[in-house]
N, C-alpha and C positions, 0 to 999 in steps of 0.2 A: 504494500500500500504506500503510495507517495505521501509526502508531507501534506499536500493539498487535501488528499482524501482523509487523512488523519485529522487535520484541522477542521474540515467540514463535518466529519463525524462528531467531533467534540462539540462544535457549535450547535449542531442540530440536537444532539442528546441533551445538552445542558440548557439551551436557550430557545430552541425551535422544535419541540418534540412532534409537532403535527406537520412538519415540512419534510418532503422527500428530498434526499440529497441532490437529485438532478434539478430541483426547483431553486436551490440556493446558488445564485450566480457568484462566482469567485470575486467579482468586483462590487458586490452589493455592500453598501455602506452600513455596517453593523452598528456604528455609534450614532450616526445622524438619524437612522431609522428606529432607534430605541430598542434594538435587539439586545445590545449589551449596555448596561448602565455602569455606574462607578463600582458597585459591588461586583458585578459581573466581570468587569475589567480586572479586578483583583483576583478573582477566581481563574480567569484566563491566564493571567501572568503566572500564578502559582502552578497551573497545569503545564504551561510551557517550560518552566524551570524543571518540573518533575519529569515530564514526558521526554523532553529533548536534552535534558542535562545542560540547559542553556542558562548561564548566569546572567541575570538581568540587573544592570546597574541603574542608578537613579537617572543617569543621562539618557537611558533607553526608554524612559517612561513617557515618551511623546505619543499622544493619542493616534497620530498618523501611523505608528507602527502596528496598530491593532484595529484599524478602520475596516479592513476587509480580509477575506481569506487570503487573497494575493498579498496584501501588506503583511499579514502575519507570517506567511510562508517566506517572504523576502527577509523579514526581520529574523526569523529562526535561522535561515541559511547564513545570515551575516553574523549572528552571535555565536552560532555553533562553529563556524569557520574561525572566528576570533578565538574561541576556546581551544581549538585544535592547534592554531598557530601560536597561541600564547599572547596575542595582542589585545 
């Protein structure tokens, strides 16, 4: 399963239980459309840290990193690559 599929599965399971995975566009704005609120964002961040072993620094807490499935996937790729390279 790709990271996009994993992220979509988590979003649907936690925030959109009545939505089919195919119905959630990867560029759908999860924040502006009220799918994820501030508490949901904390839950998402904790899940990313746990699932991907991605250390999330205070500088990473930009809402744009978590706005859509694509944004989350890009963010995860960046922070996990940084963790591997040590930067």
